C-alpha positions, 0 to 999 in steps of 0.5 A: 365642798365642790359645786358646779356653777352655771355662768350667767354670761350677762354677769360681768363678775361671773364672766371674769371669774370664768375667763381668769381660770386658765390665767391662774392655772398656768401662771408661770408656765413657760410654754403657756401663751395667754390669749387676749382677754377681749377675745375670750370674753367675746366667746361668752358674749351672746349679743355680739358673737356670731356663733349665737345667731345659729347655735347655743352654749353654756359655761360651767365652773367648778368651785371648791372651798370658794375658789375656781378650780376648773371650767368647761363650755357645752356647745350645740352647733345647730347648723352642724346638727342640721346638716348631719341630721344628728343631735350632738353636743361638744365641749370646749374650754376645758381647764382644771386643776389636778382634781379628778372630782372637779374634772368629773363633775364638769364633764357630768354638767356637760353630759346633763346639759346635752341630755336635756337637749335631746 
C-alpha cells in the first residue's frame, strides 16, 4: 500500500529517511555524485537555512510497504511571488523509483499543498 508522508523537519529520523532516498535509488550508478549530507540536511533546517526567513516549504515522502520509494519538496518563494505579483509554488528534490503511482501521488501532494495556499 502506498502512503504519502509529510516530513516533520524537526524529527531527525524523518529528515534522515527523506535525505537518504536518492542515496538508495542511485547507489552504484556510475554517473551519480552524492551531495554532502550536511548540505542536504541544511535545506530542511527551518531554524538555520536563510530561505525560511522569507519563504516556506514542506517535504513529502512516498512510502510503499514500509519502504521509501520517492520524495518531493513543495516551495513557496514569497519574495518571488511578491515581486512578480503572483501566487506560484515550485517543486524541488523530486526523486522516485520507476513507480508511476508513487510519482503521481507525490506531485498530487504538491498540487494540494499549493492549492491550500491560494
